[in-house]
C-alpha positions in Angstrom: -14.4 17.9 26.7 -13.0 19.4 23.5 -11.3 22.2 25.4 -9.2 19.6 27.3 -8.0 17.8 24.2 -4.6 18.1 22.7 -3.5 17.5 19.1 -1.4 14.6 17.9 1.5 17.0 17.2 1.7 17.8 20.9 1.9 14.1 22.0 5.2 13.3 23.9 6.8 10.0 24.7 5.6 8.6 28.1 3.3 11.6 28.5 0.7 11.1 31.3 -2.7 12.7 32.0 -3.6 13.6 28.4 -6.9 13.6 26.5 -7.5 13.8 22.8 -10.3 13.6 20.3 -9.3 11.0 17.6 -11.0 9.6 14.5 -10.5 5.9 13.7 -9.4 5.6 10.1 -7.9 2.1 10.1 -8.7 -1.1 12.1 -6.7 -4.2 11.3 -7.8 -7.7 12.0 -6.5 -9.4 15.1 -3.2 -11.0 14.4 -2.7 -14.4 16.0 0.1 -14.9 18.5 3.4 -16.5 17.4 6.3 -17.9 19.5 7.8 -14.4 19.5 4.7 -12.1 19.7 1.4 -11.8 21.5 -1.9 -11.5 19.7 -2.6 -7.8 18.8 -4.8 -5.5 16.8 -3.4 -2.3 15.2 -5.3 1.0 14.7 -4.7 4.3 13.0 -6.2 7.5 14.3 -6.4 11.1 12.8 -7.1 14.4 14.6 -8.7 17.7 13.4 -5.3 18.7 11.9 -5.2 15.5 9.8 -2.1 14.3 11.6 -2.2 10.5 12.2 -0.9 8.2 14.9 -1.0 4.5 15.3 -2.4 2.5 18.2 -2.2 -1.1 19.4 -4.2 -3.4 21.7 -2.4 -6.5 22.9 -3.6 -10.0 23.7 -4.4 -9.5 27.4 -6.7 -6.6 26.7 -8.4 -7.7 23.4 -11.2 -9.5 25.3 -12.1 -6.2 27.0 -11.5 -3.5 24.3 -10.6 -5.4 21.2 -13.8 -4.5 19.4 -14.5 -1.1 20.9 -13.0 1.1 18.1 -15.2 1.3 15.0 -14.0 2.6 11.7 -14.9 6.2 10.7 -16.0 6.9 14.3 -14.6 9.6 16.7 -13.6 9.0 20.3 -12.4 10.9 23.3 -9.4 8.9 24.5 -6.8 9.3 27.3 -4.4 7.3 29.4 -3.0 5.1 26.7 0.8 4.6 27.0 2.7 6.7 24.5 5.9 5.1 23.2 8.4 5.9 20.5 8.5 3.7 17.4 12.1 2.5 17.2 12.0 1.1 13.7 10.5 3.5 11.1 9.5 0.6 8.9 6.8 -0.2 11.5 5.4 3.4 11.4 1.8 3.6 10.1 1.0 7.3 10.7 2.7 10.6 10.3 3.9 10.6 13.9 6.7 8.3 15.1 4.7 7.4 18.2 2.4 4.6 19.3 -0.6 4.5 21.7 -0.9 1.3 23.6 -4.5 0.9 24.9 -5.5 -1.4 27.8 -8.7 -2.0 29.8 -7.9 1.0 32.0 -7.7 3.4 29.1 -10.3 6.2 28.8 -12.3 5.6 25.6 -15.6 7.5 25.1 -17.5 7.9 21.8 -17.6 11.5 20.5 -20.2 12.8 18.1 -17.9 14.3 15.4 -17.8 13.2 11.8 -14.5 12.6 10.0 -12.8 15.9 8.9 -12.1 14.3 5.5 -13.4 11.3 3.5 -11.6 8.1 4.5 -9.7 7.5 1.2 -8.2 11.0 1.5 -6.0 9.7 4.4 -4.6 7.1 2.1 -3.4 8.7 -1.1 -2.8 6.2 -3.8 0.6 5.8 -5.5 0.9 5.3 -9.3 2.4 2.0 -10.4 4.8 4.0 -12.6 6.1 5.9 -9.5 7.1 2.7 -7.7 10.6 2.8 -9.0 11.5 5.7 -6.7 10.6 3.7 -3.6 13.2 0.9 -4.3 15.2 0.2 -1.1 13.1 2.7 0.9 11.4 0.3 3.3 10.3 3.1 5.7 8.3 5.0 3.0 4.5 4.8 3.3 2.7 4.2 0.1 -0.7 2.8 -0.8 -1.6 0.8 -3.9 -5.0 0.0 -5.4 -4.9 -3.0 -7.7 -6.7 -6.0 -9.2 -5.6 -9.5 -8.2 -5.7 -11.5 -11.5 -3.9 -14.7 -10.6 -2.5 -16.7 -7.7 0.8 -18.5 -8.1 1.6 -21.7 -6.1 2.8 -21.2 -2.6 6.5 -21.6 -2.0 8.7 -22.5 0.9 11.6 -20.2 1.4 14.5 -22.1 3.0 16.7 -20.6 5.6 17.3 -20.6 9.4 13.6 -20.0 9.8 11.8 -21.4 6.7 8.8 -19.3 5.6 5.9 -19.9 3.3 5.1 -17.2 0.8 2.1 -16.6 -1.4 2.4 -14.7 -4.6 -0.2 -13.0 -6.7 -0.2 -11.2 -10.0 -1.7 -7.7 -9.7 -2.4 -4.9 -12.2 -4.4 -1.8 -12.6 -5.5 0.5 -15.4 -1.9 1.8 -15.8 -1.0 -1.6 -17.3 2.1 -2.4 -15.4 1.6 -5.9 -14.1 3.6 -6.8 -10.9 4.1 -9.7 -8.5 2.8 -9.1 -5.0 4.3 -11.4 -2.4 2.5 -12.1 0.9 4.7 -13.2 3.8 3.5 -14.6 7.1 1.3 -13.6 8.9 -0.7 -12.6 5.8 -0.4 -16.0 4.0 -3.0 -17.9 6.0 -5.6 -15.1 6.3 -5.6 -12.5 3.5 -3.7 -14.9 1.2 -6.2 -17.7 1.8 -9.1 -15.4 1.1 -7.6 -14.1 -2.1 -6.8 -17.6 -3.2 -10.6 -18.4 -3.1 -11.6 -15.3 -5.1 -8.6 -14.6 -7.4 -10.6 -15.9 -10.4 -13.2 -13.1 -9.8 -10.5 -10.4 -10.2 -11.0 -8.8 -6.8 -9.9 -5.2 -6.3 -7.8 -4.6 -3.2 -6.0 -1.7 -1.5 -2.6 -2.5 0.0 -1.5 -0.1 2.6 2.2 0.4 3.2 3.8 -2.4 1.1 7.5 -2.5 0.3 8.8 -2.1 -3.2 11.4 -4.7 -4.1 13.6 -5.4 -7.1 13.5 -9.2 -6.8 11.2 -9.6 -9.7 12.2 -6.3 -11.4 9.7 -4.0 -9.7 7.5 -5.9 -7.3 5.6 -5.5 -4.0 5.7 -7.4 -0.7 4.2 -7.1 2.7 5.9 -6.0 5.9 4.8 -5.8 9.5 2.8 -2.6 9.2 1.1 -3.6 5.9 -2.6 -3.9 5.8 -4.7 -5.4 2.9 -8.2 -4.1 2.4 -10.2 -6.7 0.6 -13.3 -4.6 0.3 -11.9 -1.0 0.2 -14.4 1.9 0.6 -12.7 3.9 -2.2 -14.7 5.7 -4.9 -12.2 4.6 -7.6 -13.5 1.0 -7.3 -16.3 1.5 -9.8 -14.0 2.9 -12.5 -11.5 0.0 -12.0 -14.3 -2.5 -12.1 -15.4 -1.1 -15.5 -11.7 -1.3 -16.7 -11.7 -5.0 -15.8 -14.7 -5.7 -18.0 -13.3 -3.8 -20.9 -9.8 -5.3 -20.7 -10.2 -9.1 -20.0 -8.2 -9.9 -23.2 -5.3 -7.8 -21.9 -5.5 -9.6 -18.5 -5.4 -13.0 -20.3 -2.4 -11.8 -22.2 -0.6 -10.9 -18.9 -1.1 -14.4 -17.7 -0.3 -16.2 -20.9 2.9 -14.2 -21.8 3.9 -13.7 -18.1 4.3 -10.0 -18.5 4.8 -9.6 -14.8 8.2 -11.5 -14.9 11.4 -9.4 -14.6 12.5 -10.0 -18.1 9.1 -8.9 -19.5 8.6 -5.8 -17.4 8.7 -2.3 -18.6 11.1 -0.3 -16.4 10.7 3.4 -16.2 14.1 5.1 -16.5 14.9 7.7 -13.9 15.4 11.5 -14.6 18.8 12.2 -16.1 19.9 13.9 -12.8 19.5 10.5 -11.0 21.8 8.6 -13.4 25.2 8.2 -11.7 28.7 8.2 -13.2 30.5 4.9 -12.8 33.4 6.7 -11.1 31.0 7.9 -8.4 29.8 4.4 -7.7 33.4 3.0 -7.6 34.5 5.8 -5.3 31.6 5.5 -2.9 32.6 4.6 0.7 29.4 2.6 1.0 28.1 1.0 -2.2 24.5 2.2 -2.9 21.9 -0.5 -2.7 20.2 0.6 -6.0 21.5 2.9 -8.6 21.3 3.8 -12.3 24.2 4.1 -14.7 24.3 4.6 -18.5 27.2 3.1 -20.5 28.4 0.8 -23.2 28.5 -2.9 -22.7 31.4 -5.0 -23.9 32.1 -8.8 -23.7 35.8 -8.8 -22.8 36.3 -12.5 -22.3 35.1 -14.6 -25.2 36.3 -17.9 -23.5 33.8 -17.7 -20.6 30.8 -20.1 -20.2 27.7 -18.5 -21.5 25.3 -20.4 -19.4 24.9 -21.7 -15.9 22.8 -24.6 -14.6 19.6 -23.5 -12.8 16.4 -25.0 -11.3 13.6 -25.3 -13.8 11.0 -24.3 -11.1 12.5 -21.3 -9.3 15.5 -20.3 -11.5 18.0 -20.6 -8.7 21.5 -21.4 -9.9 23.0 -24.8 -8.9 26.3 -26.6 -9.1 24.6 -29.8 -10.1 25.8 -31.3 -13.4 23.4 -30.7 -16.3 22.7 -34.4 -16.9 22.0 -35.2 -13.2 18.8 -35.0 -11.2 19.1 -32.9 -8.0 17.1 -31.4 -5.2 16.8 -27.6 -5.2 17.4 -26.2 -1.7 15.7 -22.9 -2.6 12.3 -24.1 -3.6 12.5 -27.7 -2.3 11.8 -29.2 -5.7 13.2 -32.8 -5.7 14.4 -35.1 -8.5 14.6 -32.4 -11.1 17.1 -31.8 -13.8 18.7 -28.4 -14.2 18.1 -26.2 -17.2 20.6 -23.8 -18.8 20.3 -20.1 -17.9 22.2 -17.6 -20.0 24.9 -15.7 -18.1 27.5 -13.2 -19.3 30.4 -11.4 -17.6 30.6 -8.0 -19.2 32.2 -4.6 -18.8 30.2 -1.5 -18.7 31.9 1.8 -19.5 31.1 5.5 -19.5 33.2 8.6 -19.9 34.4 8.4 -16.3 35.4 4.7 -15.7 34.3 1.1 -16.2 33.0 -1.6 -14.0 32.6 -5.4 -14.3 29.1 -6.9 -14.1 27.3 -10.1 -15.0 24.0 -10.3 -16.8 21.7 -13.3 -17.0 18.4 -14.6 -18.3 16.8 -12.8 -21.2 19.0 -9.8 -20.7 22.1 -11.8 -21.5 20.3 -13.5 -24.4 19.4 -10.1 -25.9 23.1 -9.0 -25.7 24.5 -12.0 -27.6 21.4 -12.7 -29.8 21.2 -16.3 -28.7 19.2 -18.3 -26.2 20.7 -20.5 -23.5 19.0 -23.6 -25.0 
């Protein structure tokens, strides 16, 4: 049979009459149907050249073949429909193609062991390298971390309100971050982590997104997978680190070292720092960029604070002495608190630009707190 098999690199969109020997390196849980999607299970396969390609089984075929693929097992497969992945953010493997299996697909066990150990297919990214992935939602990275605390669930208002579940995560690199689980991870992986967060579980997060909402933070996307019991050899070392650093973990929680104002940010290489004139002259303003300059307060008559929600920090136009309902976090009958805010000018040798700074960053500039 091996002589009739092709490699992943030779797959073509809508190709027919093909056979391949593939190794199962990832099997997700079955995701429940929603008003917009059917139930499905995702898979990730590798071949003898260590290229990878994702697969999917939809609702109507789950009863027939939903449990047929076993992790770290090889199969001869054929006849699955090959389609192109239109959005690179949904790509799990090295190849921008997807195999859709149904009950007619050829699936036969093979007797070949994995060419590499399972963790080798999922190289781990350092916490201190996360800065370079800001705004790059299509990049595939993997994180091993310890969940040390669960934050209260929040409802994000909008045209389609969503519930999110946030956790504090850290590893031996001592860069605590917030991990945000969006639906459909809240009711499954999120619920499981809520139950065991006090035990400091070690998890591997495959293909999260790096965001700047909380400084540097992580969140799930459609192709994310959360391994609650990862078969990685680094687990034992990280478990020892937990036992030796419980005082530091308590300090993270007590001092909220994961919050944006308390985070340590790694500056970029000098070559990645832009001149202000380059930013101002850009046809399309970059989403994230670094500049280096001198800060000046050019208007001393400005208000140095703004009213904000005491729970979520969202700004509000409510008077400081009135109770109001926050439309961002749905907190009702609460009084706003002052949040420091400054309008400043940042200058370098090439130009200057106007900016505003808030929270502890503003307080550090003027040497005063908002309260």
